[in-house]
C-alpha positions in Angstrom: 8.9 0.6 58.0 11.2 3.4 59.6 10.5 4.4 63.0 10.3 8.4 62.2 10.0 10.8 64.9 7.9 13.6 64.4 8.2 17.3 65.9 5.3 19.8 66.1 6.9 23.1 65.4 5.6 26.7 64.5 5.5 28.3 61.7 5.1 31.8 60.4 1.4 30.5 59.6 0.5 28.1 62.3 2.2 25.1 63.4 3.7 21.8 61.3 4.5 18.5 61.7 7.6 17.5 60.5 9.3 14.0 60.5 13.4 13.9 61.9 15.7 14.7 58.8 12.8 16.5 56.7 13.3 19.6 55.4 9.7 19.6 54.4 6.7 19.6 56.6 4.5 16.6 56.4 1.6 18.8 57.0 0.7 22.1 58.1 -2.1 22.8 60.6 -3.8 26.3 62.0 -3.7 25.4 65.7 -1.1 23.8 67.5 -3.7 21.3 69.1 -4.3 19.8 65.3 -0.8 19.5 64.7 -0.3 17.3 67.7 -3.5 15.3 66.6 -2.0 14.8 63.3 1.8 13.8 64.4 0.1 11.7 67.3 -1.8 9.5 64.3 1.4 8.7 62.3 3.5 8.4 65.4 1.3 5.2 66.8 0.9 4.3 62.9 4.6 3.9 63.2 5.4 2.8 67.0 7.5 6.1 67.1 7.7 9.5 69.1 6.4 13.2 69.2 8.4 15.7 69.9 6.6 19.0 70.8 7.9 22.4 70.4 6.9 25.9 72.2 6.5 29.0 70.1 10.4 29.8 70.9 11.2 26.4 69.3 12.3 24.7 72.3 11.2 21.3 72.7 8.7 21.7 76.1 6.9 17.7 75.6 7.9 14.2 74.6 5.6 11.1 74.0 6.3 7.9 73.1 4.0 5.6 71.4 4.9 1.9 70.8 8.3 0.0 72.2 9.6 2.8 74.6 13.6 2.0 74.3 14.2 3.0 77.7 11.0 2.5 80.3 11.4 3.3 84.0 11.6 1.1 86.4 9.3 0.8 89.2 
């Protein structure tokens, strides 16, 4: 199973969850909270990362589930 990162991105009619490199959304939700929950489930299952975009499209938060490739020390 590949470790695909999941993006929560704004859409005209709500929020979408897209896998990195996909042109189509995996799912569309009415609220950002619902989209984040769906992306989190997929990321936990695959041990990947969720990148949450704000309304402007810029990444505002990222969460890693599974093995972090660069854990901070201390």
